[in-house]
C-alpha positions, 0 to 999 in steps of 0.5 A: 500500500503506497501512502501519498496525498491528495489526488490533485497534488504531487505525491500521488501521480508519483505514488501511482507511477511506482505503482504500476512499476511495482505490478509489472516489475514484481512477480505476485505483487499487488499494489494499492495507492491511497489517497491521504492527508499527506505527511503527517499522516503518511508517517503515523500510518506507516508507523502503525503497519498500515502502509509500506511506502509513504510520501512525506515532507523533510521536517515532518519526518525529523518531527515524526522520528523525535516524536514532536507532539506539536507537529502531530506525533504522539511518540517517536517513530521509530519504525521509519527508514527512508528510501530516498529524496523524491523532488525539490518541495516548495512552499507556494503561498497563492492568493486571488489578486483581487484579495489584495495579498501581495505579502505575508503581512497582507494575509492579516484578517483575510481568509486561508487555507493551510493544508494540515492543522501544523502548518504554520511555521511559515506564519509564526516566523513572519510574526503571524499566527491563526488567530490574525487571520479572518479564517483558517481552513485545513483542507487539501489541494483541491477544496482550497482551489474550489473555494478560492474559485467560488470567492470564499477563500483569499489564499492558500498555503500549499506544500509541493512540487512546482507546477502541481495540477490544483495551482494550474487549474486555479491560475487558469481561471483568475489572475493570481498573486504568488506571494514572497517568503522572504529569507529572514523568514526562512532563517527565523524558522530555525530548521535546516530542513526549510531553505531559501530558494527562488525559482530560476525558472518560470514554473509550469503553471504560470503558463496559465497566468501570462504576467503574473509575479513569478512565485518566490518560495521557500 
């Protein structure tokens, strides 16, 4: 059983690809792909024996191994074993252009979806909290995008590879702002799993939003 994430994210199609390789390349293998809430859930499912292979962010793996309760782990997950890295992962904060959100500070009083409940490291480092927001939702990629389309949500914070399907879809329907995460915010997090980075090529999804600012993720 391969534990992935939401079907509109990056983990799921990679999981499907691995599943196909296993089923074709290993005689007698029976594979399945499970859509989940991604990193934290995947790690806890692996620990409990309810999956054999799962995808997770580097910081979540570290928190799981150390049993950081605030990150969603009640005890150290010592059954975990790393196989390898998949791809560079980016924190991407995307807002509808009409929301007026251009910086992290602009998120105050706005409605935002942050994915998993323990996804507040970036906001905390920027001097913000969930209480500063007008409303906070804890929704995966596809649901977050649909709410932005329906003008029920101003922005979404997503952790994924560049060119993910959900943001490509959103960018094809409305003008977007990609919120920069400054170097000093990344430094304040104090976790080596986070590294500042600036995209040097045009993200695939910006092909659907001509003239929009580039995503400057961390």
